[in-house]
C-alpha positions in Angstrom: -63.4 18.8 -80.1 -63.4 16.6 -83.2 -66.1 13.9 -83.3 -63.6 11.0 -83.0 -62.1 12.4 -79.7 -65.6 13.0 -78.4 -66.7 9.4 -78.9 -63.4 8.1 -77.3 -64.0 10.2 -74.1 -67.5 8.9 -73.7 -66.5 5.6 -74.5 -64.0 5.7 -71.5 -66.5 6.9 -69.1 -69.2 4.3 -69.9 -70.2 2.0 -66.9 -69.4 -1.5 -67.0 -72.0 -3.8 -68.4 -74.6 -5.0 -65.8 -74.5 -8.6 -67.4 -71.0 -9.2 -66.1 -71.3 -10.9 -62.7 -69.5 -9.3 -59.7 -69.7 -12.5 -57.6 -70.8 -16.0 -57.4 -72.5 -17.4 -54.3 -72.4 -21.1 -53.6 -75.0 -22.8 -51.1 -74.3 -26.5 -50.2 -77.5 -28.2 -50.9 -76.2 -32.0 -50.1 -73.0 -33.8 -49.2 -72.8 -37.4 -49.5 -69.8 -39.9 -49.5 -69.5 -43.2 -51.6 -67.1 -46.1 -50.7 -66.5 -48.3 -53.5 -65.1 -51.7 -52.3 -65.3 -53.5 -55.7 -68.0 -55.9 -57.2 -67.3 -58.7 -54.9 -68.4 -58.4 -51.1 -66.5 -61.4 -50.0 -62.9 -61.2 -48.8 -61.0 -64.2 -50.0 -57.6 -62.5 -49.6 -56.3 -60.3 -46.8 -55.8 -57.3 -49.2 -58.5 -55.0 -50.8 -58.1 -51.5 -52.5 -61.1 -49.4 -52.0 -61.7 -45.8 -53.4 -63.8 -43.2 -51.3 -65.4 -40.4 -53.0 -67.6 -37.4 -52.1 -70.5 -35.9 -54.0 -71.4 -32.2 -53.2 -74.4 -30.6 -54.7 -74.5 -26.9 -54.8 -77.2 -24.1 -55.7 -75.1 -21.4 -57.4 -76.1 -17.8 -57.9 -74.4 -15.0 -60.1 -75.1 -11.6 -59.3 -73.8 -8.4 -61.2 -72.3 -5.0 -59.6 -75.7 -4.1 -58.3 -76.4 -7.2 -56.7 -79.1 -8.3 -58.9 -79.5 -12.0 -59.9 -78.4 -12.7 -63.4 -78.2 -16.7 -63.3 -79.1 -19.3 -60.8 -78.4 -23.0 -61.3 -77.4 -26.3 -59.5 -73.9 -27.7 -59.9 -72.7 -31.3 -59.0 -69.0 -32.0 -57.9 -67.2 -35.2 -57.3 -64.0 -35.2 -55.3 -61.8 -37.8 -53.7 -62.2 -38.4 -50.0 -58.4 -37.5 -49.9 -56.1 -38.0 -46.8 -59.2 -38.6 -44.7 -60.0 -41.4 -42.2 -62.0 -44.4 -43.1 -63.1 -46.2 -39.6 -62.8 -50.2 -39.8 -64.8 -52.2 -37.5 -64.7 -55.9 -36.7 -66.6 -56.9 -33.7 -65.1 -55.2 -30.9 -61.9 -54.3 -32.8 -61.9 -50.8 -34.2 -59.3 -48.8 -35.8 -59.0 -46.3 -38.6 -56.9 -45.7 -41.9 -56.3 -42.8 -43.9 -56.9 -42.6 -47.8 -54.4 -41.2 -50.2 -54.5 -38.2 -52.1 -56.5 -39.9 -54.7 -59.1 -41.1 -52.2 -57.8 -44.6 -52.3 -57.5 -46.8 -49.3 -55.4 -50.0 -49.2 -56.7 -52.5 -46.6 -54.4 -55.3 -45.6 -55.6 -57.6 -42.7 -51.9 -58.9 -42.3 -50.6 -55.4 -41.4 -49.2 -55.0 -37.9 -52.2 -52.9 -36.9 -54.7 -55.9 -37.4 -52.9 -58.3 -35.3 -55.2 -58.0 -32.4 -58.3 -59.4 -34.7 -59.9 -62.4 -33.5 -59.5 -64.4 -36.5 -61.7 -67.4 -35.3 -64.9 -65.3 -35.0 -63.9 -62.8 -37.7 -67.0 -62.9 -40.3 -67.5 -59.3 -41.4 -65.3 -56.3 -41.6 -67.0 -52.7 -41.8 -65.8 -49.8 -43.4 -67.4 -46.6 -42.7 -66.4 -42.9 -43.9 -68.2 -39.9 -42.5 -68.4 -36.2 -42.7 -71.1 -35.7 -40.3 -74.5 -37.3 -39.5 -75.9 -36.7 -43.0 -72.8 -37.5 -44.9 -72.0 -41.0 -44.3 -71.4 -44.2 -46.1 -70.7 -47.8 -44.7 -69.9 -50.9 -46.5 -69.4 -54.7 -45.2 -67.0 -57.1 -46.4 -67.8 -60.6 -45.6 -64.6 -62.8 -44.5 -64.3 -66.0 -46.5 -63.8 -69.1 -44.2 -60.7 -70.3 -46.0 -59.2 -67.0 -45.6 -59.7 -67.0 -41.6 -57.6 -70.2 -41.5 -54.9 -68.7 -43.7 -54.7 -65.6 -41.7 -53.9 -67.5 -38.5 -50.9 -69.2 -40.2 -49.7 -66.2 -42.1 -49.5 -64.2 -39.1 -47.0 -66.7 -37.6 -45.1 -67.1 -40.9 -44.7 -63.4 -41.3 -44.2 -62.0 -37.5 -42.6 -65.1 -35.6 -38.9 -64.3 -34.6 -36.6 -65.0 -37.5 -33.6 -65.0 -35.3 -34.2 -68.6 -34.1 -34.6 -70.0 -37.4 -32.1 -71.2 -40.0 -31.9 -70.4 -43.7 -34.2 -73.5 -44.8 -36.8 -72.2 -42.1 -36.7 -68.9 -43.8 -37.1 -70.5 -47.2 -40.0 -72.8 -45.8 -41.8 -69.5 -44.6 -41.3 -67.9 -48.0 -42.7 -71.0 -49.8 -45.5 -71.6 -47.4 -47.0 -68.0 -48.0 -46.8 -68.6 -51.5 -48.6 -72.0 -51.5 -51.3 -70.2 -49.3 -52.0 -68.1 -52.1 -50.3 -64.8 -50.4 -48.0 -64.0 -53.4 -47.6 -60.4 -52.0 -46.6 -61.3 -48.5 -44.2 -64.1 -49.8 -42.3 -61.6 -51.9 -42.3 -59.0 -49.2 -40.8 -61.6 -46.9 -38.1 -62.9 -49.2 -37.2 -59.2 -50.1 -37.0 -58.4 -46.4 -34.7 -61.3 -45.7 -32.4 -60.5 -48.7 -31.9 -57.0 -47.1 -31.3 -58.2 -43.8 -28.4 -60.4 -45.1 -26.9 -57.9 -47.2 -23.9 -57.5 -44.5 -23.5 -61.2 -44.5 -22.8 -62.3 -48.3 -22.3 -65.9 -47.1 -25.5 -66.3 -45.1 -27.5 -64.5 -48.0 -25.9 -66.9 -50.6 -27.3 -69.8 -48.3 -30.7 -68.4 -48.3 -30.8 -67.8 -52.0 -29.7 -71.4 -52.5 -32.3 -72.7 -50.1 -34.9 -70.9 -51.8 -33.7 -72.6 -55.3 -33.7 -76.0 -53.9 -37.8 -75.9 -53.7 -38.8 -73.5 -56.0 -42.3 -72.0 -55.4 -45.4 -73.6 -56.6 
């Protein structure tokens, strides 16, 4: 057999290098959760955007085809707390909201799920995320005194029956929310009323005119 063919045949039968890993084993050493509620711990507006992340700490072992350890190291991984619940506690009031796929939670105390809050005695909102007793984080948001009085009035402006009001009262609600510094809620109410009057162009025109009579501050 020519030497070149012998070398080729031998090469085909050579075993794989033992240095190439056959499998990787990961052992979770630590799992923690972190809620980022921003630098300011006092809530002066009803809305706050929070970001929740989880940190995972692994022991990683690489083994070759014969089960021998060829490498061992520790790895850290940070992931969003995606589409998972965050508990919200305010005195005897308890509820939960889910984060989005990026681990972002949008808190709004004027959403209808918070209408049973005791605004007079509301001092602290606690938020907690947990993946077990050893993987948990909590943050407290203090409620500004001025915000408590705004919440009382804003709930009435947003949720009281609109059918009993005329267009001037609708416009007043929109303007008053803006005066309270609740621009988001003011815009939402205005847009909702525009949509509700789409089928009645005359009524919609009266509402738009009422809004323009007294421009927002």
